[in-house]
C-alpha positions in Angstrom: 55.3 -89.5 -39.0 54.2 -85.9 -38.3 50.7 -86.6 -39.9 50.2 -89.6 -37.7 51.2 -87.5 -34.6 48.8 -84.7 -35.5 46.0 -87.2 -36.2 46.6 -88.9 -32.8 46.4 -85.5 -31.0 43.1 -84.7 -32.7 41.6 -88.0 -31.7 42.8 -87.6 -28.2 41.3 -84.1 -27.9 38.0 -85.4 -29.3 38.0 -88.3 -26.9 38.8 -86.0 -24.0 36.0 -83.7 -24.9 33.6 -86.6 -25.2 34.6 -88.2 -22.0 34.0 -84.9 -20.1 30.3 -85.3 -20.7 28.6 -87.1 -17.7 26.2 -89.9 -18.4 22.7 -89.3 -16.9 19.4 -91.3 -17.0 17.2 -88.7 -18.7 17.8 -85.3 -20.3 14.8 -83.0 -20.5 14.9 -80.1 -23.1 12.9 -77.7 -25.2 10.6 -76.4 -22.5 9.9 -73.4 -20.3 10.5 -74.8 -16.9 9.0 -73.2 -13.8 11.4 -74.3 -11.0 9.3 -72.8 -8.2 12.4 -72.2 -6.3 13.0 -69.2 -3.9 13.4 -66.7 -6.8 10.6 -68.4 -8.9 12.8 -68.4 -12.0 12.3 -70.2 -15.3 14.9 -72.2 -17.2 15.3 -74.5 -20.2 16.6 -78.0 -19.4 17.5 -80.4 -16.6 19.0 -83.9 -16.2 17.9 -86.8 -14.0 20.1 -89.4 -12.3 18.7 -92.1 -10.0 15.3 -90.5 -9.9 16.5 -87.1 -8.8 17.5 -83.9 -10.5 21.2 -83.8 -11.0 21.5 -80.4 -12.7 19.2 -77.7 -14.1 20.0 -74.7 -16.3 20.1 -73.4 -19.8 19.9 -76.0 -22.7 23.4 -74.9 -23.8 24.8 -75.6 -20.3 23.1 -78.9 -19.9 23.9 -80.2 -23.4 27.6 -79.2 -23.0 27.9 -81.1 -19.7 25.6 -84.2 -20.0 24.5 -87.0 -22.3 21.8 -89.5 -22.1 20.2 -92.3 -24.0 16.8 -91.0 -23.0 15.9 -87.5 -24.2 12.6 -86.0 -23.4 11.8 -83.3 -25.9 8.9 -81.2 -24.4 8.3 -79.7 -27.8 8.0 -76.2 -26.5 5.7 -77.1 -23.6 5.7 -75.9 -20.1 7.1 -77.9 -17.2 6.0 -77.5 -13.6 6.8 -79.5 -10.4 4.5 -82.5 -9.9 1.3 -81.1 -8.4 0.3 -82.0 -4.7 -3.3 -82.3 -3.6 -3.0 -81.2 0.0 -6.4 -82.5 1.0 -8.3 -85.3 -0.7 -9.7 -88.8 -0.3 -7.5 -90.8 -2.7 -8.7 -94.2 -1.5 -12.3 -92.9 -1.4 -12.0 -91.8 -5.0 -11.1 -95.3 -6.0 -13.9 -96.9 -4.0 -16.3 -94.4 -5.7 -15.6 -96.1 -9.0 -17.3 -99.2 -7.6 -20.6 -97.6 -6.4 -23.4 -95.5 -7.9 -22.0 -92.2 -9.2 -24.5 -89.5 -8.2 -22.3 -86.4 -8.9 -24.0 -83.9 -11.1 -27.5 -85.1 -10.6 -30.0 -82.2 -11.0 -33.0 -83.7 -9.2 -33.8 -86.6 -6.9 -35.6 -88.3 -9.7 -32.2 -88.4 -11.5 -30.7 -89.9 -8.4 -33.3 -92.7 -8.5 -32.7 -93.3 -12.2 -29.0 -93.8 -11.6 -29.6 -96.2 -8.7 -32.1 -98.3 -10.7 -29.6 -98.5 -13.7 -26.8 -99.4 -11.3 -28.8 -102.2 -9.6 -30.1 -103.6 -12.9 -26.5 -104.1 -13.9 -24.8 -105.0 -10.6 -27.6 -106.9 -8.7 -25.9 -105.7 -5.4 -27.1 -107.1 -2.1 -26.4 -103.6 -0.5 -26.6 -100.6 -2.8 -24.3 -97.8 -2.0 -23.6 -94.5 -3.8 -22.2 -91.0 -3.4 -22.4 -87.6 -4.9 -25.9 -86.1 -4.6 -26.3 -82.5 -3.6 -29.7 -81.0 -2.9 -28.3 -77.5 -3.4 -28.0 -78.4 -7.1 -31.7 -79.3 -7.5 -34.7 -77.1 -8.2 -36.2 -78.2 -4.9 -33.2 -77.5 -2.5 -34.4 -79.7 0.3 -33.2 -83.0 1.7 -34.9 -85.9 0.0 -36.7 -88.6 2.0 -36.6 -92.4 1.9 -40.2 -92.9 0.6 -39.4 -93.6 -3.0 -36.4 -95.8 -2.1 -38.7 -97.8 0.2 -41.1 -98.4 -2.7 -38.3 -99.3 -5.2 -36.1 -101.4 -2.9 -38.2 -102.7 -0.1 -35.9 -105.8 0.5 -32.5 -104.3 -0.5 -30.7 -101.9 1.9 -29.7 -98.6 0.2 -27.2 -96.0 1.5 -26.5 -92.9 -0.6 -23.9 -90.5 0.6 -24.1 -86.8 0.0 -21.3 -85.3 -2.1 -19.5 -83.8 1.1 -19.6 -87.2 2.9 -21.5 -85.6 5.8 -25.0 -86.7 5.2 -26.6 -90.1 4.2 -29.9 -91.0 2.7 -30.9 -94.6 3.5 -34.1 -96.6 3.1 -36.1 -98.3 5.7 -34.4 -101.7 5.0 -31.0 -100.2 5.9 -32.5 -98.5 9.0 -34.0 -101.8 10.2 -30.7 -103.6 9.8 -28.8 -100.9 11.7 -31.5 -100.9 14.5 -32.2 -97.2 14.0 -35.6 -95.9 15.1 -37.2 -92.4 15.8 -36.0 -92.9 19.4 -32.3 -93.5 18.5 -30.0 -90.8 19.9 -26.4 -90.1 18.7 -24.2 -87.2 19.8 -22.4 -85.2 17.2 -25.0 -85.1 14.4 -28.6 -85.6 13.7 -31.1 -88.3 12.8 -33.6 -86.2 10.8 -37.2 -86.6 11.7 -40.4 -85.2 10.1 -43.6 -85.4 12.2 -41.6 -87.6 14.5 -41.0 -90.1 11.7 -37.7 -91.1 10.2 -36.9 -89.3 6.9 -33.9 -91.6 6.1 -31.5 -88.6 6.4 -28.6 -89.1 8.8 -26.0 -86.3 9.4 -22.5 -86.9 10.6 -21.9 -89.3 13.6 -25.3 -91.3 13.2 -24.0 -92.3 9.7 -21.6 -94.7 11.6 -24.5 -96.9 12.5 -25.0 -97.6 8.9 -21.4 -97.9 8.0 -21.1 -100.9 10.4 -23.6 -102.9 8.4 -22.3 -102.2 4.9 -20.4 -105.3 3.7 -16.6 -105.1 3.8 -14.9 -104.7 0.4 -12.7 -107.7 -0.7 -9.0 -107.4 -1.0 -9.2 -107.3 -4.8 -11.8 -104.4 -4.6 -9.5 -102.5 -2.3 -6.5 -103.0 -4.5 -8.5 -102.0 -7.6 -9.7 -98.9 -5.8 -6.1 -97.7 -5.2 -5.0 -98.4 -8.7 -8.0 -96.8 -10.2 -7.5 -93.7 -8.1 -3.8 -93.6 -9.1 -4.6 -93.7 -12.8 -7.2 -90.9 -12.5 -4.8 -88.7 -10.5 -1.7 -89.2 -12.8 -3.9 -88.2 -15.7 -4.4 -84.8 -14.0 -0.7 -84.2 -13.1 -0.9 -85.2 -9.4 2.3 -86.8 -8.1 1.6 -86.6 -4.3 -1.8 -86.9 -2.6 -2.6 -86.0 1.0 -5.3 -88.6 1.9 -7.3 -87.2 4.7 -8.4 -89.9 7.0 -7.1 -93.4 6.5 -7.2 -96.7 8.5 -4.2 -98.5 9.6 -5.3 -101.4 7.3 -5.4 -99.1 4.2 -2.1 -97.5 5.0 -0.5 -100.9 5.2 -2.0 -102.0 2.0 -0.7 -98.8 0.3 2.7 -99.5 1.7 2.7 -103.1 0.5 1.6 -102.1 -3.1 4.3 -99.4 -3.2 7.0 -101.8 -1.9 6.0 -104.3 -4.7 6.1 -101.5 -7.4 2.3 -101.9 -8.0 1.5 -98.3 -6.8 3.7 -95.4 -7.7 1.7 -92.5 -6.3 3.3 -90.7 -3.4 1.0 -90.6 -0.5 1.0 -88.3 2.6 -1.3 -90.2 5.0 -3.4 -88.6 7.6 -4.4 -91.4 10.0 -8.0 -91.3 11.3 -7.6 -90.3 15.0 -9.3 -93.2 16.7 -8.0 -94.3 20.1 -6.7 -97.5 18.6 -4.8 -95.6 15.9 -3.5 -93.1 18.3 -2.1 -95.8 20.6 -0.5 -97.7 17.7 1.1 -94.8 15.7 2.2 -92.6 18.6 4.1 -95.7 19.9 5.5 -96.6 16.5 6.5 -93.1 15.4 6.7 -91.5 12.0 6.8 -93.9 9.0 8.7 -92.5 6.0 9.7 -94.0 2.7 10.2 -92.3 -0.7 6.5 -93.0 -1.5 4.7 -93.0 1.9 4.8 -90.5 4.7 2.8 -91.3 7.8 3.1 -88.5 10.2 -0.3 -86.9 10.8 -3.6 -87.6 12.4 -7.0 -86.5 10.9 -9.6 -85.2 13.3 -13.1 -84.0 12.7 -14.3 -81.0 14.6 -17.7 -80.5 12.9 -19.7 -81.4 9.8 -20.3 -79.6 6.5 -22.0 -76.3 5.6 -24.1 -77.9 2.8 -25.8 -80.3 5.1 -25.9 -77.7 7.9 -23.7 -79.8 10.0 -20.9 -77.2 10.4 -20.8 -75.8 13.9 -21.7 -72.1 14.0 -21.4 -69.6 16.9 -24.9 -68.2 16.1 -27.8 -70.0 14.4 -27.9 -70.7 10.7 -29.4 -67.7 8.9 -31.6 -70.0 6.8 -32.5 -72.3 9.8 -33.2 -70.4 13.0 -32.3 -72.2 16.3 -30.0 -74.6 14.4 -26.3 -74.3 15.1 -24.8 -77.4 13.5 -22.8 -79.7 15.7 -19.3 -80.6 16.9 -18.7 -84.2 15.9 -15.8 -84.5 18.4 -16.2 -83.0 21.8 -14.0 -80.2 22.9 -12.6 -82.3 25.7 -11.8 -85.0 23.2 -10.1 -82.5 20.9 -8.0 -81.1 23.7 -7.0 -84.6 24.9 -6.1 -85.7 21.3 -4.1 -82.5 20.7 -2.1 -82.9 23.9 -1.4 -86.6 23.2 -0.1 -85.9 19.7 1.9 -82.8 20.8 3.6 -84.4 23.9 4.1 -88.0 22.7 5.2 -87.5 19.1 6.3 -85.3 16.3 3.1 -86.0 14.4 0.9 -83.3 12.9 -2.7 -82.7 13.9 -4.9 -81.9 10.9 -8.4 -81.0 11.9 -11.5 -80.6 9.7 -13.1 -77.2 10.7 -15.9 -75.7 8.6 -18.0 -73.5 10.9 -16.8 -70.4 12.8 -17.4 -72.1 16.2 -15.4 -75.2 15.1 -12.5 -73.0 13.9 -12.4 -71.1 17.1 -12.2 -74.3 19.1 -9.5 -75.7 16.9 -7.4 -72.5 16.7 -7.5 -71.9 20.4 -6.6 -75.5 21.2 -3.7 -75.4 18.7 -2.4 -72.2 20.1 -2.6 -73.5 23.7 -1.0 -76.8 23.1 1.7 -75.6 20.7 2.7 -72.4 22.7 6.1 -73.9 23.6 6.6 -76.0 20.5 8.0 -74.7 17.2 7.8 -76.0 13.6 5.0 -78.4 14.2 3.1 -77.2 11.1 -0.4 -78.3 12.3 -3.1 -77.7 9.8 -6.7 -76.5 9.9 -8.3 -78.4 7.1 -10.9 -76.2 5.2 -10.9 -73.2 7.6 -14.0 -72.3 5.8 -16.0 -69.9 8.0 -13.6 -68.0 10.3 -14.5 -65.2 12.7 -12.7 -62.0 11.8 -11.1 -61.9 15.2 -9.6 -65.4 14.8 -7.5 -64.9 11.6 -4.6 -63.7 13.6 -4.2 -67.2 15.1 -2.8 -68.6 11.8 0.9 -68.8 11.4 3.7 -71.1 10.0 2.9 -73.3 13.0 -0.8 -73.3 12.3 -1.4 -73.6 8.5 -4.7 -73.1 6.6 -5.3 -76.0 4.2 -8.0 -74.9 1.9 -9.9 -76.1 -1.3 -10.6 -73.2 -3.8 -13.3 -75.1 -5.6 -15.3 -75.2 -2.4 -15.8 -71.5 -2.7 -17.1 -71.7 -6.3 -19.3 -74.7 -5.5 -20.8 -73.1 -2.4 -21.1 -69.4 -3.6 -24.7 -69.8 -4.8 -26.1 -70.5 -1.3 -23.3 -69.9 1.2 -24.5 -66.4 2.2 -28.0 -67.9 2.7 -26.5 -70.2 5.3 -24.3 -67.7 7.2 -25.7 -64.3 6.4 -24.1 -61.1 5.1 -21.8 -60.5 8.2 -20.3 -64.0 8.6 -19.7 -64.3 4.9 -16.9 -61.7 5.2 -14.8 -64.4 7.1 -15.8 -67.2 4.6 -13.5 -68.7 1.9 -11.1 -66.0 2.8 -8.0 -67.4 1.1 -6.0 -64.2 0.6 -6.6 -63.1 4.1 -5.5 -66.6 5.4 -2.3 -66.3 3.3 -1.5 -62.8 4.6 -1.9 -64.0 8.2 -0.2 -67.4 7.9 2.5 -66.5 5.3 1.6 -69.8 3.7 -1.5 -71.5 2.3 -1.8 -75.1 0.9 -4.3 -76.1 -1.7 -6.3 -79.2 -2.5 -9.6 -80.3 -3.8 -11.2 -82.6 -1.2 -12.0 -85.0 -4.1 -14.3 -86.8 -4.6 -16.3 -84.1 -2.9 -15.1 -81.9 -5.7 -13.7 -83.0 -9.1 -10.0 -84.2 -9.2 -8.8 -81.8 -11.8 -6.2 -79.4 -10.3 -6.7 -77.0 -13.2 -10.1 -76.3 -11.7 -8.4 -75.6 -8.4 -5.9 -73.2 -10.1 -8.7 -71.3 -11.9 -11.0 -71.1 -8.9 -8.1 -69.7 -6.7 -7.2 -67.0 -9.1 -10.6 -66.1 -10.7 -13.1 -67.0 -8.0 -15.5 -68.1 -10.8 -17.2 -71.3 -11.8 -16.6 -73.0 -15.1 -19.5 -71.0 -16.7 -17.5 -67.7 -15.9 -19.9 -66.8 -13.1 -20.1 -64.4 -11.4 -18.8 -61.5 -13.5 -15.9 -60.1 -11.5 -15.6 -63.1 -9.3 -17.0 -64.2 -6.0 -15.5 -62.0 -3.2 -12.6 -61.4 -5.7 -10.6 -59.6 -3.0 -9.8 -63.0 -1.6 -8.4 -64.3 -4.9 -4.8 -65.6 -5.0 -2.2 -64.6 -7.6 -1.0 -67.3 -10.0 2.3 -67.5 -8.4 0.7 -67.9 -4.9 -1.6 -70.6 -6.3 1.2 -72.5 -8.0 3.2 -72.4 -4.7 0.2 -73.6 -2.8 -0.1 -76.6 -5.1 3.7 -77.4 -4.9 6.3 -76.1 -2.6 4.1 -74.8 0.1 2.1 -78.1 0.1 5.4 -79.9 0.4 6.5 -77.7 3.3 3.2 -78.4 5.1 4.1 -82.1 4.7 7.7 -81.7 6.0 8.9 -82.6 2.5 10.1 -79.4 1.1 13.7 -80.8 0.9 12.6 -83.6 -1.5 9.8 -82.2 -3.6 7.6 -79.2 -4.4 10.1 -77.5 -6.7 12.5 -78.5 -9.5 15.9 -78.1 -7.9 19.1 -80.1 -7.7 18.8 -83.1 -5.3 15.0 -83.2 -5.3 12.8 -85.9 -6.8 12.3 -85.6 -10.6 8.5 -85.3 -10.2 7.1 -83.1 -12.9 4.4 -82.5 -15.4 4.4 -81.2 -19.0 1.5 -78.8 -20.1 0.9 -77.6 -23.6 0.0 -74.1 -22.3 1.5 -71.8 -19.7 -1.0 -71.5 -16.9 1.0 -68.6 -15.6 0.3 -66.4 -18.6 -2.6 -67.6 -20.7 -6.0 -65.9 -20.5 -7.8 -66.8 -17.2 -10.7 -68.5 -18.9 -8.4 -70.9 -20.7 -7.0 -72.4 -17.5 -9.7 -75.1 -16.8 -9.4 -76.6 -20.2 -5.7 -77.2 -20.1 -4.8 -80.9 -20.3 -1.8 -82.6 -19.0 0.5 -84.0 -21.7 2.7 -86.1 -19.4 3.3 -86.8 -15.7 6.6 -88.1 -14.3 7.5 -89.5 -10.9 11.3 -90.0 -10.1 12.0 -89.4 -13.8 9.7 -92.1 -15.0 6.7 -91.4 -17.2 3.6 -92.6 -15.4 1.0 -90.8 -17.7 
């Protein structure tokens, strides 16, 4: 009888110990985990319940408290919060998979070769493409339409520059759009040579061509979003800030997310047309776990590479040319006041040149003077007058793209001169003034890979390790600052810091696993680091 009683007690004790363990959906272990919390500490394990982090700590603590049927063994890898691209063109990346890819072309002849190969395969009624950059060619001048006219006399062609702010079109496209040498459009340029059309359109005149390009089918639009998602997941992105979406595209994204056909979390910047302003200001913020619609994207000026950025003084390499504001100062002021007074929406404004940045910063400061925690962003903040840096704050946040610096560094000083370059790509100065900086790529203007973003931010070098010592290395960010800019600070700028951006209890289990530690490996190894796995809400998506 005594033996039976003892055995019973042992069984009861074992049962009690076992029952104390809480059942969770997933247990993550065998990793160095960068929490990116306030103290920026690392730990060893965490558990997930209903798509969120239930607990996090040492492996001993976690295994003593929790059990799960799904164990993710990171095999000694390194775990970071899911990466956020704070400024990109997610839908545009997908659409680019369906047009001529001109990225990396080293001459106009190579552009033509790719267009011919594409057309031989696709037999398109309207040829479109994107990605050429004359600054990468031996002859660093805008191409002209002459060869396109010869090759495609009866098929319209429209080839967008890599930054999206210049377009090369042939005569057929010009004729269909009704563009002549007499056509005038504010906020850009129809480039003429000897009073004849060259086929180059910069900024606002591009809209005349956009109107005649055939609409994509629903299947093409859905494919574009799914293609972009697959690419982004493979690089560890779990949230993308899409800079400039139509209402139609936002509603398509929402419908695909609702039907579980799209998992990517999207922070949507709505294009600030009058129609969109009227609709969304009345409707208010739209927020789900996967979609956040609470900002308007405004364009102040064009791009530096196409000399469309608005400068206070002429371009150093093109006297008497100042670039252009693509949205008038009066319209910018009106939009800012509407957004600030009629809603809690953000205003996120593309500003490249020092003149454009001055306009935007002073407008923000005036409109937000009695409003706290609005977190309006200056997208790019690329060339800033030294006297304007003090305007940045937690209420006016710089949203920048480190690979722009390493893509532009070969010719940027030619454009702006030795004095203005002191306020260009000034990421450390922007961080010191604002107390926060958020990082993106502007893909497909740049490559999607966030490891390139990380490397450019900390090294200020290109992938060939140029220049020795780094481009304006005094403006480099530390690795901790860079990781925060790609995670918790980006989440903060989206009003999402309570749900993502760090690996903490109660937040979404969005994370990535890397085979190497980007916080400690030699700098030159960072660009080649590949993502082993990407998780959203505790589910493996790559």
